[in-house]
C-alpha positions as CSV (number, residue, x, y, z in Angstrom):
1,M,-39.7,-68.7,59.5
2,E,-36.9,-69.7,57.3
3,P,-34.1,-66.9,56.9
4,G,-34.7,-67.0,53.2
5,L,-38.3,-66.2,53.5
6,Q,-37.7,-63.5,56.2
7,L,-35.2,-62.0,53.8
8,K,-37.8,-61.9,50.9
9,R,-40.3,-60.2,53.0
10,G,-37.9,-57.8,54.3
11,L,-36.8,-56.9,50.8
12,S,-40.5,-56.4,49.8
13,A,-41.0,-53.9,52.7
14,L,-37.7,-52.1,52.0
15,L,-38.1,-51.8,48.4
16,S,-41.7,-50.4,48.4
17,S,-42.5,-46.7,48.6
18,T,-42.0,-45.0,51.6
19,T,-45.0,-44.0,54.0
20,G,-45.1,-41.5,56.7
21,G,-43.7,-37.9,56.9
22,V,-40.3,-36.4,56.5
23,D,-38.7,-33.1,57.6
24,G,-38.3,-31.1,54.5
25,S,-35.6,-29.0,55.6
26,G,-33.6,-27.9,52.5
27,A,-36.2,-29.6,50.1
28,N,-39.5,-28.9,48.4
29,A,-41.5,-32.0,49.2
30,S,-44.7,-33.5,47.9
31,K,-46.5,-36.3,49.6
32,T,-48.8,-39.1,48.4
33,S,-50.4,-42.0,50.1
34,E,-47.5,-44.2,49.0
35,A,-44.4,-42.1,48.9
36,V,-42.7,-38.8,49.8
37,M,-41.2,-37.2,46.9
38,V,-38.6,-34.4,47.4
39,D,-36.8,-31.8,45.5
40,L,-33.3,-31.8,47.3
41,L,-30.3,-29.4,47.3
42,V,-27.5,-31.3,45.9
43,G,-25.3,-30.3,48.6
44,S,-27.8,-31.5,51.4
45,V,-26.9,-35.2,50.3
46,R,-23.9,-37.3,51.3
47,P,-22.6,-40.5,49.7
48,N,-23.4,-43.9,51.4
49,A,-20.5,-45.8,53.0
50,S,-22.3,-48.8,52.0
51,Q,-22.3,-48.0,48.3
52,P,-21.2,-51.2,46.4
53,R,-20.0,-49.3,43.5
54,T,-16.6,-48.3,44.1
55,H,-15.3,-47.5,40.6
56,F,-17.1,-44.7,38.6
57,D,-16.1,-44.5,35.0
58,E,-15.2,-40.8,34.2
59,Q,-16.4,-40.9,30.5
60,S,-19.6,-42.8,31.5
61,L,-20.4,-40.1,34.2
62,A,-19.6,-37.3,31.5
63,D,-22.1,-39.0,29.2
64,L,-24.8,-39.2,31.7
65,A,-24.2,-35.6,32.8
66,G,-24.6,-34.4,29.2
67,S,-28.0,-36.4,29.1
68,I,-29.0,-34.9,32.3
69,K,-28.5,-31.3,30.8
70,S,-30.7,-31.9,28.0
71,Q,-33.3,-34.2,29.5
72,G,-33.1,-33.5,33.2
73,L,-32.7,-36.2,35.9
74,V,-35.5,-38.6,34.9
75,Q,-35.0,-41.2,37.7
76,P,-34.8,-40.0,41.1
77,I,-32.1,-40.6,43.8
78,I,-33.2,-42.7,46.9
79,V,-32.1,-41.2,50.3
80,R,-32.9,-41.4,53.9
81,K,-33.1,-38.5,56.3
82,L,-30.2,-38.5,58.8
83,K,-30.7,-38.2,62.5
84,P,-29.8,-34.9,64.1
85,Q,-26.6,-36.2,65.6
86,E,-25.6,-37.5,62.1
87,S,-26.0,-34.3,60.2
88,A,-23.5,-31.7,59.5
89,G,-24.0,-28.2,58.3
90,E,-26.2,-28.4,55.2
91,V,-26.0,-32.2,54.9
92,Q,-29.4,-33.5,55.9
93,Y,-29.7,-36.6,53.7
94,E,-27.8,-39.9,53.0
95,L,-27.8,-41.7,49.7
96,I,-29.1,-45.2,49.6
97,A,-29.2,-45.7,45.7
98,G,-28.3,-43.5,42.8
99,E,-24.8,-42.2,43.6
100,R,-23.8,-42.5,40.0
101,R,-26.8,-40.2,38.9
102,W,-26.2,-37.8,41.9
103,R,-22.5,-37.5,40.8
104,A,-23.5,-36.8,37.2
105,A,-26.1,-34.3,38.2
106,Q,-23.4,-32.2,40.1
107,L,-21.2,-32.4,36.8
108,A,-24.4,-31.2,34.9
109,G,-24.5,-28.1,37.3
110,L,-27.9,-29.1,38.9
111,V,-28.6,-27.2,42.2
112,R,-31.5,-29.5,43.1
113,V,-32.3,-33.2,42.3
114,P,-35.6,-35.3,42.5
115,A,-35.5,-37.8,45.3
116,I,-37.5,-40.4,47.1
117,V,-36.9,-40.3,50.9
118,K,-37.1,-43.8,52.6
119,A,-38.0,-44.1,56.4
120,V,-35.1,-44.4,58.7
121,F,-34.0,-48.0,58.9
122,N,-31.2,-49.5,61.1
123,D,-27.8,-49.9,59.5
124,K,-28.4,-53.4,58.2
125,D,-31.6,-52.4,56.4
126,I,-29.9,-49.4,54.9
127,L,-27.1,-51.8,53.6
128,L,-29.4,-54.3,52.2
129,L,-31.4,-51.7,50.3
130,S,-28.4,-50.0,48.8
131,L,-27.0,-53.3,47.7
132,V,-30.2,-54.6,46.3
133,E,-31.0,-51.4,44.5
134,N,-27.7,-51.3,42.9
135,L,-27.4,-55.0,42.0
136,Q,-30.9,-54.9,40.5
137,R,-30.7,-51.4,38.8
138,E,-27.0,-50.4,38.1
139,D,-24.5,-51.9,35.8
140,L,-22.0,-53.0,38.5
141,N,-18.6,-54.0,37.3
142,P,-17.9,-57.9,38.5
143,I,-15.7,-56.9,41.4
144,D,-18.0,-54.4,42.8
145,E,-20.9,-57.1,42.5
146,A,-18.7,-59.6,44.2
147,L,-18.0,-57.3,47.0
148,A,-21.8,-56.5,47.3
149,Y,-22.6,-60.3,47.7
150,N,-19.7,-60.6,50.1
151,R,-21.2,-57.9,52.4
152,L,-24.6,-59.6,52.2
153,A,-23.0,-62.8,53.3
154,I,-20.9,-61.1,56.1
155,V,-23.2,-58.7,57.5
156,F,-26.2,-60.9,57.4
157,G,-24.8,-64.4,57.6
158,L,-26.6,-65.3,54.5
159,K,-26.0,-68.4,52.5
160,H,-25.3,-68.2,48.7
161,E,-28.7,-69.7,48.0
162,E,-30.3,-66.8,50.0
163,I,-28.4,-64.0,48.5
164,A,-29.2,-65.4,45.1
165,S,-32.9,-65.5,45.8
166,A,-32.9,-62.1,47.1
167,V,-31.2,-60.6,44.1
168,G,-33.0,-62.6,41.3
169,K,-29.9,-64.8,40.4
170,N,-28.9,-68.4,40.7
171,R,-26.5,-69.7,43.2
172,A,-23.8,-70.7,40.9
173,T,-23.7,-67.1,39.6
174,V,-23.4,-65.7,43.2
175,S,-20.9,-68.3,44.3
176,N,-18.6,-67.8,41.2
177,S,-18.9,-63.9,41.5
178,M,-17.6,-64.0,45.0
179,R,-14.7,-66.2,43.9
180,L,-13.2,-63.3,41.8
181,L,-12.2,-61.8,45.3
182,E,-9.5,-64.5,45.5
183,L,-7.7,-62.9,42.7
184,P,-4.7,-60.6,43.1
185,S,-5.6,-57.1,43.5
186,T,-4.0,-56.0,40.2
187,I,-6.2,-58.4,38.3
188,Q,-9.2,-57.3,40.3
189,D,-8.5,-53.6,39.3
190,A,-8.2,-54.8,35.6
191,I,-11.7,-56.3,35.8
192,K,-13.0,-53.0,37.4
193,A,-11.5,-51.1,34.6
194,K,-12.9,-53.5,32.2
195,R,-9.5,-54.5,30.7
196,L,-10.5,-58.1,31.7
197,S,-13.9,-59.7,32.0
198,G,-15.3,-61.4,35.0
199,S,-15.1,-64.6,32.8
200,H,-11.4,-64.1,32.2
201,G,-11.1,-63.8,36.1
202,L,-12.8,-67.1,36.7
203,I,-10.4,-69.0,34.1
204,L,-7.5,-67.3,35.8
205,L,-8.7,-68.9,39.1
206,S,-7.9,-72.2,37.8
207,I,-4.3,-71.5,37.9
208,P,-3.1,-71.7,41.8
209,D,0.0,-69.7,41.0
210,A,-0.5,-65.9,41.6
211,Q,2.6,-65.2,39.4
212,I,1.2,-67.2,36.4
213,Q,-2.2,-65.6,37.0
214,S,-0.5,-62.1,36.6
215,Q,1.5,-63.2,33.6
216,L,-1.7,-64.5,31.8
217,A,-3.5,-61.3,32.8
218,A,-1.0,-59.2,31.4
219,K,-0.9,-61.2,28.1
220,V,-4.7,-61.2,27.8
221,Q,-4.8,-57.3,28.1
222,A,-1.6,-56.7,25.9
223,E,-3.0,-59.2,23.0
224,N,-6.8,-58.5,23.5
225,L,-7.3,-62.2,24.2
226,T,-10.9,-63.7,24.1
227,V,-12.1,-66.0,26.9
228,R,-11.7,-69.1,24.6
229,D,-8.0,-67.8,23.9
230,L,-7.3,-67.6,27.6
231,E,-8.9,-71.3,28.1
232,K,-6.5,-72.6,25.5
233,L,-3.4,-70.9,27.3
234,V,-4.5,-72.3,30.6
235,S,-4.9,-75.7,29.3
236,W,-1.5,-75.4,27.7
237,Q,0.0,-74.3,31.1
238,Q,-1.7,-77.0,33.0
239,S,-0.2,-79.6,30.8
240,R,3.3,-78.1,31.3
241,S,2.9,-77.5,35.0
242,S,5.6,-80.2,36.0
243,S,8.2,-78.6,33.9
244,K,8.2,-75.6,36.2
245,L,9.0,-73.4,33.0
246,P,7.9,-69.7,32.9
247,L,4.6,-69.4,30.8
248,V,4.9,-66.4,28.7
249,S,8.1,-66.7,26.8
250,E,10.2,-69.5,25.8
251,R,13.3,-67.1,26.1
252,N,12.9,-67.6,29.8
253,K,14.4,-71.1,29.7
254,G,17.9,-69.7,30.2
255,T,19.7,-68.4,33.1
256,R,16.9,-66.4,34.7
257,G,14.6,-69.5,34.4
258,T,16.8,-71.6,36.5
259,R,18.3,-69.3,39.0
260,V,17.2,-69.3,42.7
261,A,16.9,-65.7,44.1
262,P,17.2,-65.0,48.0
263,P,13.8,-64.9,49.7
264,D,13.8,-61.1,50.4
265,V,14.5,-60.7,46.5
266,Q,11.7,-63.0,45.8
267,D,9.3,-61.3,47.9
268,V,10.1,-57.9,46.3
269,E,9.8,-59.5,42.7
270,R,6.4,-60.9,43.7
271,Q,5.2,-57.4,44.9
272,L,6.5,-55.7,41.6
273,R,4.8,-58.4,39.5
274,E,1.5,-57.8,41.3
275,H,2.0,-54.0,40.6
276,F,2.9,-54.1,37.0
277,G,0.8,-57.2,36.1
278,T,3.9,-58.8,34.3
279,R,7.0,-60.7,34.9
280,V,9.6,-58.8,36.7
281,T,13.1,-60.2,37.5
282,I,15.9,-58.6,39.8
283,E,19.4,-59.6,38.9
284,E,21.9,-59.0,41.3
285,G,25.8,-58.5,40.8
286,H,28.7,-57.9,42.9
287,R,28.6,-54.1,42.5
288,K,25.3,-53.5,40.7
289,G,22.0,-55.0,39.5
290,K,19.1,-54.5,37.3
291,I,15.4,-54.8,37.5
292,I,13.8,-56.4,34.3
293,I,10.4,-55.5,33.6
294,E,8.9,-57.5,30.6
295,F,6.3,-56.3,28.1
296,Y,4.8,-58.1,25.1
297,S,3.4,-55.3,22.9
298,V,3.3,-51.6,22.4
299,E,0.0,-51.5,24.2
300,D,1.5,-53.4,27.1
301,F,4.5,-51.1,27.2
302,Q,2.3,-48.2,27.4
303,R,0.4,-49.7,30.3
304,I,3.6,-50.1,32.2
305,L,4.6,-46.6,31.6
306,L,1.2,-45.5,33.0
307,C,2.0,-47.7,36.1
308,L,5.3,-45.7,36.5
309,R,3.2,-42.5,36.0
310,L,5.0,-41.7,32.8
311,E,3.1,-40.5,29.8
312,P,3.5,-42.7,26.7
313,R,5.0,-40.8,23.7
């Protein structure tokens, strides 16, 4: 049987309702021929290490918590029953899908949450179900989505075509998504925080120089540039690539633009550029020196202050 067909059949089984019993310790359970529904103590559930979502927006969680307070938790979370050796104290279940809802329920002050208990699967089955549930039902940011696809490729050895078939997307979408993981960590963080879009990230990947990628990313955020604006900047940069001139500002054509710093200083500059997402220059003198951190707007200045853990005034 072809791997893609095996995967589809496996997904159908995993995503179907659970059959079979469950130990209802710490839960009020109701059982039908298709599923075991439980009313779990919030504290009896632990997060899933395979959760593809790594960024939880605080305001979004607060909004969801407010909705839960007024309407209750409409969509149940999905969990598995832990084996005896995995349990610890009151923790008897592990999340498979619905961590955002579980977190918001805690903010809303819920003691119990509705849940669907899936039969105990092996680790690969648990990972696959968690990824597919989140990819199909949750609004993952582009980086978490790329990480999810990457896990499917690494853990299962799946080709991009097979992943695309499993999650209902085309192959090019999956391949482009995974390319975002090639970006510097600072740019990935900006995409997670929705300061940049995944489309911005793909355009930045057309620039091979990580320093210029970071400069462009900072400029996009500072000036709220559209994807089309960034395309024009990248086109301009590529047309001038042979000049070796810095991108962001013509004032860089002076002394700093032609200087050659020692390798150790260049390495520190690179680390600072990645941290602040902007051009950083270290100038050394005989007895003193200075670090120059460039910004391009009031908003960019405030962003850098936050990187320094200083409150903008």
